[in-house]
N, C-alpha and C positions, 0 to 999 in steps of 0.2 A: 309601642313601648312596653305594654304589659307582656306581650309575647316574647320580647327580647329579654325581659327580666326573668320570665319563666324558663327561657332557654339557658340563661346563665345560672339558674338555680339547680339545674340537673347536671349530673356527672358527665353525660355524653356531650351536653352543650358546652360546658366549660372546657372539656378535652378538645373539642373541635376548634373553639376559639383560640386556645393556647397554641394549638398546632398551626393554625393559620397564621397567627402572629409570629411564631417562630420562623416560618418559611418566608414571610414578608421581610423580616429582619435579615435573613440570609440573602435574599434577593438584593436588598439594598447594599449589603456588605459586598456582594459580588460585582455590583455596578460602580462602586467607588473607584476613582483613579488610583494608580499606584502610589502617588505622593501622600495618600491618606491611609497608609498602612496601619497606623495606630488606631484610627477609627474603625477600620475593618476588623481588627483584632477584637476590639470592644464589642462590636456587633455580633461577630461569630461567637464570642463568649456568652453574649446574652441569648442568642438562639440556642446554644448548648444548654444553658440553664433552664430555658423554657422546656426543651425536650426532656431534661432531667426531671422536671416537676411532673411530667406525664408518666415517667417511669415509676416514680413513687406512688402515684395514684393507681397504677396498674398492679401494685402489690396486693390489692384487694380483689382482683379480677378472677382469681382461680376458681373460687367456690361458685359464683354465679355462672361462669362458663361451664363448669362441670355439670351444674344442674341443667343448663340448656342442652348440653351434649347428651346427657342421659335421657332427657326428655325426647330428643330427636331420635335417639337409638340408631337403628339401621335404616331409618327413613322410609318405613313401610307406607307412609301416606303419600310419598312422592311417586307420581305416575311414570315419569321418565327414568329408565334404568341408569342411563349415563349420569344424569344430574344426581340421582340418588347416591351412586358410588362416589362421585366427586365430593358431594357434601359430607359423606361419612369420613373420607380420607382427610378432607380439609378440617373437619372438627377435631380429628386426632392430632393433626399437625398443629393447629391453634392451641390445643391443650398442652402440647409439649413446650410451646414457646414460653409460657408464663414462668414455670419453674427455672428454666435456663436463664431467663432475663433476671429473675430474682437473685440467683447465685451470682450473676455478673454484677448486679448492683452492689451485692455484699462485698465482692472483691474490689470494686471501685472505692468503696468506703473503708477498705482495709479491715473488714470484719472477717474476711477470709484472704488467703494469700493472693496478692495482686498479680502474681506471675501468670495466673489463669485468665486474666481479663481480656487480652487480645484474642485468645482462642474462643472464649465465650461470646464476645462481640461478633466474631466471624460466624459462629453457629447461629446466633440470633438473626443475623442478616440473611443467612441461607434459608433458615426456616420460614422467615417472613417472605422471601422470594418464592419459595415453593407454595405457600399459602396464596400469594397473589396470582401465581400462574394457574393454580386450580380455580381461583375465582374468575379469572379471565376465560378459561375453558368452559366453566359453568355458564357464564354470561353469553358466550358465543352460541352454545347449545340452546339456551333459553330464547335468544333472538331468533334462531332458526325456527323453533317451535311456534313462537308468537307470529312470525311472518307467514308461516304455513296456515295457521289458524285464520289470520287476517285474509289471506288469499281465498281460502274456502268460504269464508263469510261474505266477501265481496262477490264471489261467483254466485253464491246462493241468492244474494240480494239482487243481482242482475237478472237472474232467472225468475225472480218473483216468488221464491220458495219460503222466504221469511217475511215477517211483518217489518215494514220499513223503519218504524220507530224503534222497535226492539233491536233491529240490525244496527241502526245508527248508534244506539247506546252501547251495544256490544263492541262495535268498532272503536268507539271512543275509549272504552275500557282497555282494549287491546293496545291502542296507541299509547295510552298512559303507561301501561306495563312495559311496553317497548322503550319508551323514553327513560323510565327508571332503570331498566336493565342496561341501556346504553350508557347512562351516567355511571353505573357501577363499573362497566367495562373500561371507560375512559379513566376513571379514578384509579382503578387497579393498574392499568397500563402505565399511568404516570408514576405511581409508586414503584412499580417494577423497574422503571428506568433508573430511579434513584437507588433501589436495592442493589441492582447490578453494579452501579457506579461505586458503591461502598464495599464491594467484595474485593478479595485479594487481587492485586494486579495480574494481568494475563488472561483474565476471563472476560471475553467480549470487550465492552468499553469500560471495564472497571478502572476507576481512578482518572478517567479521561475528561469527564464532564466538568465544565467550569462551575464555580460556586453559584453564579447568577442563574445558570440553567437549572441547577439542582433546586434552587429556591423557587424557580418558576414552576417546575414539575410538582413540587410540594404544595404550592399555592393552588394549582389546578385541582389536585386530589383533595386537599383540605377544604377548599370552597365547595366542592361537590358534597363532601360529608356534612359540612355546616348547613348547606342548603337542604339536604335531606332531613336533618334533625329539625331545622326550622319549619319545614313543610309539614312534618309530623305534628309539631306543636300547633301550627295553624289549624290543622284538621281537628285537633282535640279542643281548641278554644271554642 
């Protein structure tokens, strides 16, 4: 109970809860039969409002993200060159997303000409898709590295070159890292399915996924994000 309260007291925790709830509502809307169109419209509107609340919260994300990206720099601490390059590019892409989304929000509120809203939404979706693709590439590379490390460690353990207790602890650590990277990969892939669906028609499966399927993909990625935030809070408790 205390951990749940602490989770809801944090920005990341609230964001993940709101995101999960929004996609659950979207899934329910997509599963409703055709004769309940009015209810479906209400639920879709509710999901849209929940998503909109997250956009408002992200208006304050630029400065913390900039501080993180400047701290990361060119990723000199990262041993793998591929992961280092992907991280630097992804940080730049993520930094671009915020200002564009802010301008889009302003056009939706008619603080700026609303004629630009559709194009800005399209750009936000494309940038998000690029970021997710980079995250997937990074996760795949990280999995390869972890599995190679695990294989080397298991081989050394079989040959008796390492202390059995230390080897077991190291293997458990690698398995945990592998599990976390796999979660990141699955979550990013589920979000990418939705990002492509929201792109202009004609690109891959853009506009072809049913509402319920979009909700399901969102629930998968949101649940993973919520679990990771919750797991972090458990460790800190």
